[in-house]
C-alpha positions as CSV (number, residue, x, y, z in Angstrom):
1,M,-45.0,-22.3,-8.0
2,H,-41.6,-20.6,-8.0
3,L,-41.6,-17.2,-6.4
4,R,-39.1,-14.9,-8.1
5,V,-37.4,-12.6,-5.6
6,P,-36.6,-9.3,-7.2
7,R,-32.9,-8.6,-7.3
8,P,-31.8,-5.6,-5.2
9,R,-31.3,-2.5,-7.3
10,S,-27.7,-1.8,-8.1
11,L,-25.8,0.9,-6.2
12,A,-25.7,3.0,-9.3
13,G,-29.4,2.6,-9.9
14,Q,-30.2,3.6,-6.3
15,L,-28.0,6.7,-6.6
16,F,-29.7,7.6,-9.9
17,A,-33.2,7.3,-8.3
18,M,-32.2,9.2,-5.3
19,Q,-30.6,12.0,-7.3
20,A,-33.5,12.2,-9.7
21,V,-36.0,12.5,-6.8
22,L,-33.8,15.1,-5.1
23,I,-33.5,17.2,-8.3
24,A,-37.3,16.9,-8.8
25,V,-38.1,18.0,-5.2
26,V,-35.6,20.9,-5.5
27,V,-37.0,22.1,-8.8
28,A,-40.6,21.7,-7.7
29,G,-39.9,23.6,-4.4
30,Y,-38.2,26.4,-6.3
31,A,-41.0,26.6,-8.8
32,L,-43.6,26.9,-6.0
33,F,-41.6,29.4,-4.1
34,T,-41.0,31.4,-7.3
35,Y,-44.7,31.3,-8.2
36,I,-45.8,32.6,-4.8
37,S,-43.1,35.2,-4.9
38,D,-43.9,36.3,-8.4
39,R,-47.6,36.5,-7.5
40,G,-46.9,38.8,-4.6
41,Q,-44.5,40.9,-6.7
42,A,-47.1,41.1,-9.4
43,Q,-49.7,42.5,-7.0
44,D,-47.2,45.0,-5.6
45,A,-46.3,46.0,-9.1
46,A,-50.0,46.4,-10.0
47,G,-50.5,48.5,-6.9
48,R,-47.6,50.8,-7.8
49,Q,-48.9,51.1,-11.4
50,A,-52.4,51.9,-10.2
51,R,-51.1,54.5,-7.7
52,A,-48.9,56.2,-10.4
53,V,-51.8,56.4,-12.8
54,S,-54.2,57.8,-10.3
55,L,-51.7,60.4,-9.1
56,A,-51.0,61.4,-12.6
57,I,-54.7,61.9,-13.3
58,A,-55.3,63.8,-10.1
59,D,-52.4,66.2,-10.8
60,S,-53.6,66.8,-14.4
61,P,-54.8,70.5,-14.9
62,S,-57.3,69.4,-17.5
63,V,-59.0,67.1,-14.9
64,L,-59.2,69.9,-12.4
65,E,-60.7,72.1,-15.1
66,A,-63.2,69.5,-16.2
67,I,-64.3,69.0,-12.6
68,G,-65.2,72.6,-12.4
69,S,-67.3,72.5,-15.6
70,P,-71.1,72.1,-15.6
71,D,-70.9,68.5,-17.1
72,P,-67.7,66.8,-15.8
73,T,-68.6,63.4,-17.3
74,A,-68.7,64.8,-20.9
75,R,-65.1,65.8,-20.7
76,L,-63.7,63.2,-18.2
77,Q,-65.2,59.9,-19.7
78,P,-63.2,60.1,-23.0
79,Y,-60.1,61.1,-21.1
80,A,-60.5,58.2,-18.7
81,V,-61.0,55.7,-21.5
82,R,-57.9,57.0,-23.3
83,V,-55.8,56.7,-20.1
84,M,-56.9,53.2,-19.5
85,R,-55.9,52.2,-23.0
86,D,-52.5,54.0,-22.8
87,T,-51.5,52.8,-19.3
88,D,-52.8,49.2,-19.5
89,V,-55.0,49.5,-16.4
90,D,-58.5,47.8,-16.2
91,F,-60.4,50.8,-15.0
92,V,-60.1,54.6,-14.2
93,T,-62.9,56.0,-12.2
94,I,-63.1,59.8,-11.5
95,M,-65.8,60.7,-8.9
96,D,-66.9,63.6,-6.8
97,P,-65.9,64.0,-3.2
98,E,-68.9,61.9,-2.1
99,G,-67.9,59.0,-4.3
100,I,-70.5,59.5,-7.1
101,R,-68.9,58.3,-10.4
102,W,-68.3,60.7,-13.2
103,T,-66.5,58.0,-15.3
104,H,-66.5,54.2,-15.5
105,P,-65.5,51.5,-18.1
106,D,-69.2,50.6,-18.1
107,P,-71.1,53.8,-18.9
108,G,-74.1,52.3,-17.1
109,Q,-72.3,52.7,-13.8
110,I,-71.8,56.4,-14.2
111,G,-73.7,58.4,-11.6
112,R,-73.7,55.5,-9.1
113,P,-71.7,55.4,-5.9
114,F,-68.1,54.1,-6.0
115,R,-67.8,50.6,-4.5
116,G,-64.8,50.7,-2.2
117,H,-63.3,52.6,0.6
118,I,-62.8,56.4,0.0
119,E,-62.6,57.7,3.6
120,R,-58.8,58.2,3.6
121,A,-58.9,59.8,0.2
122,Q,-61.6,62.2,1.4
123,R,-59.1,63.2,4.1
124,G,-56.5,64.0,1.4
125,Q,-54.5,60.7,1.5
126,T,-53.6,58.4,-1.3
127,F,-53.8,54.6,-0.6
128,T,-54.0,51.2,-2.3
129,E,-56.2,48.2,-1.5
130,T,-57.6,45.0,-2.9
131,Y,-61.4,45.2,-3.2
132,T,-64.2,43.4,-5.1
133,G,-66.1,46.0,-7.1
134,T,-68.3,45.9,-10.2
135,L,-65.5,44.4,-12.3
136,G,-64.6,41.8,-9.7
137,P,-61.6,41.6,-7.4
138,S,-59.0,44.3,-8.2
139,V,-55.9,46.0,-6.9
140,R,-56.8,49.7,-6.8
141,A,-55.4,53.0,-5.8
142,V,-57.6,56.0,-4.6
143,T,-56.2,59.6,-4.8
144,P,-57.8,62.9,-4.0
145,V,-58.0,65.7,-6.5
146,L,-57.0,68.9,-4.6
147,D,-57.7,72.5,-5.4
148,D,-55.9,74.9,-3.0
149,G,-55.8,72.1,-0.4
150,R,-59.5,71.3,-0.8
151,V,-60.7,67.9,-2.0
152,V,-62.8,68.6,-5.1
153,G,-62.8,65.0,-6.5
154,L,-61.4,61.5,-6.2
155,V,-59.6,59.3,-8.8
156,S,-59.4,55.5,-8.6
157,A,-57.3,53.4,-11.0
158,G,-57.1,49.6,-10.7
159,I,-56.0,46.3,-12.2
160,K,-58.2,43.2,-11.9
161,V,-56.8,40.4,-9.8
162,E,-57.6,38.0,-12.6
163,E,-55.2,39.9,-14.8
164,I,-52.6,39.8,-12.2
165,S,-53.1,36.0,-11.9
166,K,-52.8,35.7,-15.7
167,R,-49.5,37.4,-15.7
168,A,-48.3,35.2,-12.8
169,R,-49.4,32.1,-14.7
170,E,-47.5,33.2,-17.8
171,Q,-44.4,33.6,-15.7
172,L,-45.1,30.3,-14.1
173,T,-45.3,28.6,-17.5
174,A,-42.0,30.0,-18.4
175,L,-40.6,29.0,-15.0
176,L,-41.9,25.5,-15.4
177,G,-40.3,25.2,-18.8
178,V,-37.0,26.3,-17.3
179,A,-37.5,23.9,-14.4
180,A,-38.3,21.0,-16.8
181,G,-35.1,21.8,-18.7
182,A,-33.1,21.9,-15.5
183,L,-34.7,18.6,-14.4
184,L,-34.0,17.0,-17.8
185,L,-30.4,18.3,-17.7
186,G,-29.9,17.1,-14.2
187,A,-31.4,13.7,-15.0
188,V,-29.1,13.3,-18.1
189,G,-26.1,14.3,-16.1
190,T,-27.1,12.0,-13.3
191,Y,-27.6,9.2,-15.7
192,V,-24.2,9.7,-17.4
193,I,-22.4,9.8,-14.0
194,N,-24.3,6.7,-12.8
195,A,-23.6,4.9,-16.1
196,R,-19.9,5.5,-15.4
197,L,-20.4,4.3,-11.8
198,R,-22.2,1.2,-13.1
199,R,-19.2,0.4,-15.3
200,H,-16.9,0.7,-12.3
201,T,-19.1,-1.3,-10.0
202,H,-20.2,-3.8,-12.7
203,G,-23.8,-3.2,-11.8
204,M,-23.4,-4.5,-8.2
205,N,-25.3,-3.1,-5.3
206,A,-23.9,-2.0,-2.0
207,D,-24.3,-5.5,-0.3
208,E,-22.6,-7.2,-3.2
209,L,-19.7,-4.7,-3.1
210,S,-19.4,-5.2,0.6
211,R,-19.4,-9.0,0.3
212,M,-16.8,-8.8,-2.5
213,H,-14.6,-6.7,-0.4
214,D,-14.8,-9.2,2.4
215,Y,-13.9,-12.1,0.0
216,H,-11.1,-9.9,-1.4
217,Q,-9.5,-9.4,2.0
218,A,-9.9,-13.0,2.9
219,A,-8.3,-14.2,-0.3
220,L,-5.4,-11.8,0.0
221,H,-4.5,-13.2,3.4
222,A,-5.2,-16.8,2.4
223,V,-3.1,-17.0,-0.8
224,R,0.4,-18.1,-0.1
225,E,1.8,-16.8,-3.4
226,G,2.8,-13.2,-3.3
227,L,0.6,-10.6,-4.9
228,L,1.7,-7.0,-5.5
229,M,-0.2,-4.2,-7.2
230,L,1.5,-1.1,-8.4
231,D,-0.2,2.1,-9.5
232,G,0.7,4.2,-12.6
233,Q,3.6,5.8,-10.8
234,Y,5.0,2.4,-9.7
235,R,4.0,2.9,-6.1
236,V,2.7,0.0,-4.0
237,A,-1.1,0.1,-4.1
238,L,-1.6,-3.3,-2.5
239,I,0.5,-6.2,-1.1
240,N,-0.6,-9.3,0.6
241,D,1.0,-11.3,3.4
242,G,2.7,-13.7,1.0
243,G,4.2,-10.8,-1.0
244,R,5.6,-9.2,2.2
245,E,7.2,-12.5,3.2
246,L,8.7,-13.3,-0.2
247,L,10.1,-9.8,-0.8
248,G,11.3,-9.5,2.8
249,V,9.6,-6.1,3.4
250,A,8.0,-5.1,6.7
251,G,5.9,-2.2,7.9
252,D,3.4,-0.2,5.9
253,V,4.8,0.0,2.4
254,V,1.5,1.0,0.7
255,G,2.2,4.2,-1.2
256,A,6.0,3.6,-1.3
257,S,7.9,3.5,-4.6
258,V,9.2,0.2,-5.7
259,A,12.6,1.7,-6.0
260,D,12.5,2.4,-2.2
261,L,11.8,-1.2,-1.1
262,G,15.5,-2.2,-1.0
263,L,15.0,-5.1,-3.5
264,P,17.8,-6.4,-5.7
265,A,18.5,-4.2,-8.7
266,Q,17.4,-6.8,-11.3
267,L,14.1,-7.5,-9.5
268,T,13.4,-3.8,-9.1
269,G,14.1,-3.4,-12.8
270,A,11.6,-6.2,-13.6
271,L,8.9,-4.5,-11.5
272,L,9.5,-1.1,-13.1
273,A,9.4,-2.5,-16.7
274,S,6.5,-1.4,-18.8
275,E,6.3,-4.6,-20.8
276,P,4.9,-7.8,-19.2
277,R,7.3,-10.4,-17.7
278,V,6.5,-14.1,-17.8
279,D,8.0,-16.7,-15.4
280,E,11.2,-14.7,-14.9
281,V,13.5,-16.1,-12.2
282,H,14.9,-13.6,-9.7
283,L,16.9,-13.9,-6.6
284,T,16.5,-12.0,-3.3
285,D,18.9,-12.4,-0.4
286,R,17.1,-15.6,0.8
287,R,14.8,-16.8,-2.0
288,V,14.5,-17.8,-5.6
289,L,11.3,-16.2,-7.0
290,V,9.4,-16.7,-10.2
291,V,8.0,-13.3,-11.2
292,N,5.1,-12.5,-13.5
293,T,4.0,-9.0,-14.3
294,S,1.0,-7.8,-16.3
295,P,0.2,-4.1,-16.9
296,V,-3.3,-2.9,-16.1
297,S,-4.6,-0.6,-18.8
298,G,-7.9,1.0,-19.9
299,G,-6.8,3.5,-22.6
300,E,-4.0,4.6,-20.4
301,R,-1.5,2.8,-18.1
302,R,-3.1,2.4,-14.7
303,G,-0.6,0.2,-13.0
304,T,0.9,-3.3,-12.8
305,V,-0.2,-6.6,-11.2
306,V,2.8,-8.7,-10.0
307,T,2.6,-12.3,-8.9
308,L,5.5,-14.0,-7.0
309,R,6.1,-17.7,-6.5
310,D,8.8,-19.1,-4.2
311,V,10.8,-21.8,-6.0
312,T,13.8,-21.9,-3.6
313,E,13.1,-25.5,-2.6
314,L,12.4,-26.4,-6.2
315,Q,15.7,-24.9,-7.4
316,S,17.5,-26.9,-4.7
317,L,15.8,-30.1,-5.7
318,M,16.5,-29.4,-9.4
319,G,20.1,-28.9,-8.5
320,E,20.2,-32.2,-6.6
321,L,18.3,-33.9,-9.5
322,N,20.9,-32.6,-12.0
323,S,23.7,-33.9,-9.8
324,E,21.9,-37.3,-9.5
325,R,21.5,-37.3,-13.3
326,G,25.2,-36.6,-13.7
327,F,26.0,-39.3,-11.2
328,T,23.8,-41.7,-13.2
329,Q,25.5,-40.9,-16.4
330,A,28.9,-41.3,-14.8
331,L,27.9,-44.7,-13.3
332,R,26.7,-45.7,-16.7
333,S,30.0,-44.8,-18.3
334,Q,31.8,-46.5,-15.4
335,A,29.7,-49.6,-15.9
336,H,30.6,-49.6,-19.5
337,E,34.3,-49.2,-18.7
338,A,34.1,-51.9,-16.0
339,A,32.5,-54.3,-18.6
340,N,35.3,-53.6,-21.0
341,R,37.9,-54.3,-18.2
342,L,36.1,-57.4,-17.2
343,H,36.0,-58.7,-20.8
344,T,39.8,-58.0,-20.9
345,V,40.4,-60.0,-17.7
346,V,38.2,-62.9,-19.0
347,S,40.0,-62.8,-22.4
348,L,43.4,-63.0,-20.7
349,I,42.3,-65.9,-18.6
350,E,40.9,-67.7,-21.7
351,L,44.3,-67.1,-23.4
352,G,46.0,-68.8,-20.4
353,R,47.6,-65.6,-19.2
354,A,46.2,-65.7,-15.6
355,E,49.1,-63.7,-14.1
356,E,48.6,-60.9,-16.6
357,A,44.8,-60.9,-15.8
358,V,45.5,-60.7,-12.1
359,D,48.0,-57.8,-12.6
360,F,45.5,-55.9,-14.8
361,A,42.6,-56.3,-12.4
362,T,44.8,-55.4,-9.4
363,A,46.0,-52.2,-11.1
364,E,42.5,-51.1,-11.9
365,L,41.3,-51.7,-8.3
366,E,44.3,-49.9,-6.9
367,L,43.6,-46.9,-9.1
368,A,39.9,-46.7,-8.1
369,Q,40.8,-47.3,-4.4
370,A,43.5,-44.6,-4.6
371,L,41.1,-42.1,-5.8
372,T,38.6,-42.9,-3.1
373,D,41.2,-42.9,-0.4
374,Q,42.5,-39.6,-1.6
375,V,39.1,-37.9,-1.5
376,V,38.0,-39.5,1.8
377,A,41.4,-38.8,3.5
378,A,41.1,-35.1,2.5
379,V,37.4,-34.7,3.1
380,S,35.9,-37.2,5.5
381,E,32.7,-35.2,5.8
382,P,30.3,-37.7,4.1
383,V,28.2,-35.3,2.0
384,L,31.1,-33.4,0.5
385,A,33.1,-36.6,0.0
386,A,30.3,-38.2,-1.9
387,L,29.8,-35.0,-3.9
388,L,33.5,-34.9,-4.9
389,L,33.6,-38.6,-5.8
390,G,30.6,-38.1,-8.1
391,K,32.0,-34.9,-9.6
392,T,35.3,-36.6,-10.2
393,A,33.7,-39.3,-12.3
394,Q,31.6,-36.7,-14.1
395,A,34.7,-34.6,-14.9
396,N,36.6,-37.6,-16.0
397,E,33.9,-38.5,-18.5
398,R,34.2,-35.0,-20.0
399,G,38.0,-35.2,-20.2
400,V,38.7,-33.0,-17.2
401,E,40.9,-34.0,-14.3
402,L,39.4,-33.1,-10.9
403,V,42.0,-33.0,-8.2
404,V,41.5,-32.5,-4.4
405,S,44.4,-30.4,-3.2
406,R,46.7,-31.6,-0.4
407,E,45.7,-28.7,1.9
408,S,42.2,-30.1,2.1
409,R,41.3,-31.3,5.5
410,L,37.6,-31.5,6.6
411,D,36.8,-34.1,9.3
412,D,33.4,-35.6,9.8
413,G,31.2,-33.9,12.4
414,L,33.1,-30.6,12.2
415,L,30.3,-28.7,10.4
416,P,27.6,-27.2,12.7
417,P,23.9,-27.9,12.2
418,S,23.4,-24.3,11.1
419,L,25.3,-25.2,7.9
420,P,23.0,-27.8,6.2
421,A,24.3,-30.3,3.7
422,R,22.0,-28.9,1.0
423,D,23.6,-25.5,1.0
424,L,27.1,-27.1,0.9
425,V,26.0,-29.1,-2.2
426,T,24.6,-25.9,-3.8
427,I,27.9,-24.0,-3.2
428,L,30.5,-26.6,-4.0
429,G,28.5,-28.4,-6.7
430,N,27.8,-25.3,-8.7
431,L,31.4,-24.1,-8.3
432,V,32.8,-27.4,-9.6
433,D,30.3,-27.6,-12.4
434,N,31.3,-24.1,-13.4
435,A,34.9,-24.9,-13.3
436,V,34.5,-28.1,-15.3
437,D,32.6,-26.2,-18.0
438,A,35.5,-23.6,-18.1
439,A,38.3,-26.2,-18.2
440,Q,36.8,-28.6,-20.7
441,G,38.7,-28.6,-24.0
442,R,41.7,-26.7,-22.5
443,V,45.2,-28.1,-22.2
444,P,45.7,-29.0,-19.5
445,S,42.1,-29.6,-18.4
446,R,42.2,-29.6,-14.6
447,V,40.0,-28.5,-11.8
448,T,41.5,-28.2,-8.3
449,V,39.3,-28.3,-5.2
450,A,40.3,-27.3,-1.7
451,A,38.1,-27.7,1.4
452,Y,39.4,-26.9,4.9
453,T,38.8,-24.9,8.0
454,E,40.9,-22.1,9.4
455,A,40.8,-19.3,11.9
456,A,38.5,-16.5,10.6
457,R,40.4,-13.5,9.1
458,G,40.3,-10.4,11.1
459,G,40.8,-7.9,8.2
460,E,39.9,-7.3,4.6
461,V,41.1,-10.0,2.2
462,S,41.0,-9.9,-1.6
463,G,38.7,-7.0,-1.6
464,T,36.0,-8.6,0.5
465,V,34.5,-7.7,3.9
466,P,35.4,-10.3,6.7
467,A,32.8,-12.8,7.7
468,A,30.3,-11.8,10.4
469,G,31.7,-12.0,13.9
470,G,35.3,-11.2,13.0
471,G,36.7,-14.2,14.9
472,G,36.2,-18.0,15.5
473,S,36.7,-20.4,12.5
474,E,35.4,-20.6,9.0
475,L,35.0,-23.1,6.3
476,V,36.9,-22.4,3.1
477,L,35.8,-23.9,-0.2
478,R,38.1,-23.1,-3.1
479,V,37.7,-24.2,-6.7
480,S,40.3,-23.4,-9.4
481,D,40.3,-24.2,-13.1
482,T,42.6,-24.0,-16.1
483,G,40.0,-22.2,-18.2
484,A,40.1,-18.8,-19.8
485,G,39.6,-17.0,-16.5
486,V,37.4,-14.1,-15.7
487,D,37.7,-10.8,-17.3
488,P,38.5,-8.2,-14.6
489,A,35.8,-6.0,-16.2
490,H,33.3,-8.8,-15.4
491,A,34.4,-9.4,-11.8
492,D,31.5,-7.5,-10.3
493,L,29.0,-9.1,-12.7
494,V,30.0,-12.7,-12.6
495,F,27.6,-13.6,-9.7
496,Q,24.6,-11.7,-11.1
497,R,21.7,-13.8,-12.3
498,G,21.7,-14.1,-16.0
499,F,25.4,-13.3,-16.5
500,S,27.2,-15.9,-18.6
501,T,30.1,-15.9,-21.1
502,K,28.7,-19.1,-22.8
503,P,25.7,-19.4,-25.1
504,A,22.4,-20.0,-23.4
505,G,21.3,-23.6,-23.5
506,E,17.9,-25.1,-22.8
507,G,16.4,-23.4,-19.8
508,G,19.0,-20.6,-20.0
509,R,22.1,-20.0,-18.0
510,G,23.3,-17.6,-15.4
511,L,21.6,-19.0,-12.2
512,G,24.2,-21.4,-10.7
513,L,26.7,-18.9,-9.4
514,A,23.8,-16.6,-8.3
515,L,22.5,-19.5,-6.1
516,V,26.0,-19.9,-4.7
517,S,26.2,-16.2,-3.9
518,Q,22.7,-16.4,-2.3
519,A,23.7,-19.4,-0.1
520,V,27.0,-17.8,1.0
521,Q,25.3,-14.6,1.9
522,R,22.5,-16.4,3.8
523,H,25.2,-17.8,6.1
524,G,27.1,-14.5,6.5
525,G,30.0,-15.6,4.4
526,T,32.0,-14.0,1.5
527,L,32.5,-15.1,-2.1
528,T,35.3,-13.9,-4.3
529,V,36.7,-14.6,-7.8
530,T,40.4,-14.1,-8.6
531,E,42.9,-15.3,-11.2
532,A,44.3,-18.8,-10.4
533,P,48.1,-19.1,-10.1
534,G,48.4,-21.2,-13.3
535,G,45.8,-19.2,-15.2
536,G,42.1,-19.6,-15.2
537,A,39.7,-18.6,-12.4
538,R,39.7,-19.3,-8.7
539,F,36.5,-19.0,-6.8
540,E,36.6,-19.0,-3.0
541,A,33.7,-19.2,-0.5
542,R,34.3,-18.6,3.2
543,L,31.6,-19.5,5.6
544,P,31.8,-18.7,9.3
545,L,31.4,-21.8,11.5
546,D,30.9,-19.9,14.8
547,D,31.5,-16.5,16.4
548,P,34.0,-15.7,19.1
549,Q,31.4,-16.7,21.7
550,G,30.9,-20.1,20.0
551,R,27.5,-19.4,18.6
552,A,26.5,-20.4,15.1
553,P,25.9,-17.4,12.8
554,A,22.4,-16.2,12.2
555,P,20.9,-17.4,8.9
556,D,20.4,-13.8,7.8
557,A,23.6,-12.3,9.1
558,P,24.9,-9.6,6.8
559,A,27.1,-11.0,4.0
560,G,30.3,-9.5,2.8
561,R,30.6,-7.8,-0.6
562,R,29.0,-9.9,-3.3
563,T,27.7,-9.8,-6.8
564,A,24.8,-12.1,-8.0
565,G,24.7,-14.3,-11.2
566,G,25.3,-17.5,-13.3
567,A,27.8,-19.9,-14.8
568,V,30.7,-18.2,-16.6
């Protein structure tokens, strides 16, 4: 037999029950207090009423005159009955100084002694008391009738306790009606408030809410992706550890405006946008982030939920993959050309022209070897040399001549470990790709690459801030093309993510030069774009190799002036 354990009442239900009981107790207590208070007030009011009636009768001249007549009852009984009717009292008894009744509501009681205390009235005092007489318990007042200071009679007027209780019960009935209305109103109000609370808590009880909070906190710290929640005024309501790391913020930023976090302008604009953003790529100083935003609304804007994914490594791998794909295409084209040349050599041999075949093959080998020797002689650093050889073949397939300038000189082992090969591929590869795109279809179509080291500049050059450290040596990577050049009006925009002068292709444009800018900044270098001497654009990246004390620059050393962006 399965025993069903009752589910704990929800927090909203517990609050409703507690508030309903509290309202009921308060209303019941107030009703009881009011009933007792009203009953006491009714008795006091009855005593005052009886006292006023008895005093009025005792002061009446006609009563004094009737007392002095031979038959007081004959004149006082009708008078007493009329007074009872007019003053709404239950009895009026007029008696002689010894307490023998002259009047009574029950004529059979006339002539009998008054049942109650009259001693104080016989001494000339008026008083009230509660006493059980012939009509039952009553609140009565006894007053002397004076004639020149002498007590010649007594007057008693009273109201039965039963009548007083009846009045109190009528008041209690009205009070209970009001109390019931108050209880109903309070219950309805409590129900409405708790219904709203149930919607907010989704019917969960306190234990469930506490457990959910614990899971919530654990999940926030465990998730490596960044999570950022903004309120309706675009202030940080919540940020997890991953979000702090990806955005590069430290300290307590909860409650701070997004505009005050020091993020790049385009990323700040995406976070402040009212419409949702889906898989947008944004760059910070050190990372490439994929940003998704979703507004939180419930009839009105309540805030925004932002998720952040770090794709820095992925972008680097994609860049390398694109380079490998380009190399593969170049090798395929070279293999095709090599096959054509081999067929030519074979055909010359078959025609009996062996000497011409040898001369043709030798010329092709000398041309290929000359290109390799030129690149390796200028740049013996293996990663950059391989990159330039591959890019040369790629450019040649697109009808662009890639030339390594004579000033290039970069020996193997010169670059420090703080300048990884991946960053060099990112910088030089994107600059060359951008230049080949710009030069393609132009006359002449040429890209010139220079790579060398020199002493770091100590002052401002070409509008840039000198590299961190102000001394030591620096690596210079310069790429010039014969394209249309860069509009001076776009000089500050050319490195921004999303900026491009060419139509967007599959996957969009505007990220390559932004990645270059990011890599240069990460190593504390400078990146500039100027007009090439023969027309076109010239991009120059300067990366510090060491500082005056011989230490490698910090990865996050401050960069010179930069802009952030994409292929031109």
